[in-house]
Structure formats: C-alpha cells, structure tokens
N, C-alpha and C positions, 0 to 999 in steps of 0.2 A: 417645334417638331423638326427632327433632323431631316435633311434632304435625302430622299430615297436614292440609293445607288442602283443604277441600271446598267449592268454590264453582263456580258455573256456568261462569265464564270458564276455570277450570282444567279442569273435567271435560268441557266441550263446545266451548270456544273462543268461546262466545257468552255475554256477560254477561246475568244475569237483570235484570229490571226493579228488583228490590230492590237489587242491587249498584249499578245505575246511580243510583237515587234516593239512595243513601247516599254517592255520590261528590261531590267538590267542584265538579264541572262541571254538575250537574243543577239546573235552576231549581226554585224552590218552586212549589207549586200556585197560590199567590197571584200570583206573577210571571207564570205562564203565562196567567192570566186577564186580564192587562193588555195583551196584544198580542204581536207576534212577539218571540221570544227564542232565543238560541243554546242548544243542548243539546249538551254535550260528553260524548260517551260513551267517554272515555279513562279506563280504570280500572287500567292497569298502569304502573308506574314505569319508563319507558324514556327514553333520552336524546333528547328532542325538545322543540322550543319555537317552531316557526314560527307557531303560532296567536297567541302574545302580540304580536309586532310587526304581525301582520296586522289586529289590531283597532284601528280608528281612534279608538274611544272609551275605550280602556284597560280594557275589561271582562273581559279574560282575563289572568290572572297565572300565570306559571310560576316565575319567579325563579331563584334558585340553590339547589341544583344543578338542571340542566335535566332531571333525572330526577323532579322534583316533578310530581305530578299537576296538570293545569291547573285553576285555580279560576275559576269564573264569578262575577264581581261583578255580580250580576243588576240592581242598581240603576243600573249604568252601561251595560248592554246596550241599544242602541237598535233591535236587530233588523234591522240592515242586511245581515247574512249574508256580509260580506266575508271572514270567517274560514273559511268552508266549504271553498273550493277549496284553501286553503293547508295543510290538514291532510294529511300524507302517509299517515296511517292511515285516512283517509276516515271519521273518527269525530266530525265536527261536523255538526250538523243545525240547521235553524231550524224551530221549531214555532210556529204562530199559531193558537191555539184561538179567536180572535175573527174569523177570516176571514169567516164568515157564521153565520147562526143554526144551521145543521145541519152545516156543513163546517169542517174544519181545513185549514190549508195547511202542507205539509211541504216544505222545501227541503233538497236533499241533493246530494252530489257524484255525478257520473255520468261514467264513463270508458269507455263503450261506443259503438260506431258500428253502425248509424246513430243519430244523435240522435233522440229522439222529437219528434213535431210538436206544436205548440201546438194545443189543443182536441182532440187525439186521446185515446183511452181506452187504458189499460194495466192490467195486473194489478199491484196494489200488494202488495209482499212484506215480510215481517218480517226480523229480523236473521239468520235462518237460511235465508232464501230461500223460505219457504213463502208461498203466495198467501193473502192476507188478505181483500182486497176489490178492487173496481174503483176506478180513480182517473182523474180528468181532468187532463191535462197543462195547466197554466196558463201556464207560462213556461219558456223554455230560455235560459240565459245562457252565453255564451262570451266569453273575453277572452284576449288574449296574456298578460296578467298571471297567468292561471290555469294556465299550463303544460299546456294541453290537457285540463284537467279542466272539464267543463261543470257548471253548477249548474241542476238541474231543480226546478221547483215543481209540486206536485200538490195537488189538492183531494180530500179523502177524508172519510168520515163521522167526526165528532168522536170517537166512541168508540174509534177506532183511532189516535189521535194519539200515544200512547206505544208503539204496536206497529209501525206501518208505517215502514220506513226505506229503501225503494227501489222500483223497478219492474222488471217484465219487459215490454218492449214488443214489438210486432210481432206 
C-alpha cells in the first residue's frame, strides 16, 4: 500500500505557506527584499506552461515535459507582472515588500465584475477567502491580451504579504 500523502493542498485544496516556500516558484526572502517579484503558487504537476512564454525576461521556466512545476529564476525577474493574467490557474502573484515603509503591494488576477475602483477600499482575503485586513486598491489593469482577466494591485500592511491573495470588494 502506498504511503498516504498528507499535505495541505491534498487535505484542503489550499497549499500551506510551507508547501509554497518549498516550491520552485517561490522567491527567497532575500529576493523579496529587493523589490517586486513574481510568486508562483503552482505546486501540482499538471500539463500547463503559458507562464513561461508570457515572461519577457525569461524568469519562468517549465521546460519539458509541461507537467514540470514552474521554476522562478528570481535573478531574472524584473517584477513586471506580465505573467499574472496568463496563468489559467490564477496562481501567479506579484509581491512588492518595498512598496512603502509600512505597506506591501500585491498584484493578483481578478475575474469578477464590477472591477474595483482605484483608491477604493476592499476586504483583503487569504487563499481560502477569509478576510485578513483592509486594502486600498492602487491600480486596475485590463488588456485585450489578458483575455478578460484584470490585474488588480492593492496596498496592505507588510505583515500580510505572504497571506493576502485577493479581495472582496463592494
């Protein structure tokens, strides 16, 4: 009988921060301190690779087979966030812990209407949808290239930079 896998992603459908930090798509704490960087929260080997060609600086590698986990080459990531809207699993975020002295900036994919308004306030939520803190909407990006996925940027207290991954607005 095979050994039973006991991980947060298997048990709850939501990866734990430990699972994410041990994945090849999670940047080091050193890199996080240098400015905006992609955080790839993809920890299951599924056939998917649109993030690799979406990155203009070659910072994301999937390779062959396309079931490989995406690897973040953190020294190549310039923090542009162009990869965010191209992930069909909505698993790529941009984290900027240098946004201000007390705030981090989180950029994430957003597929709901109506879109939040810049300078509005929203409830920031974790990976399970639990409200964590209040967030100020800093930017809302839309593009025909994004196939109807907006990219929303929010400012939150720095201590929640690894926890907040979306908003509930309205």
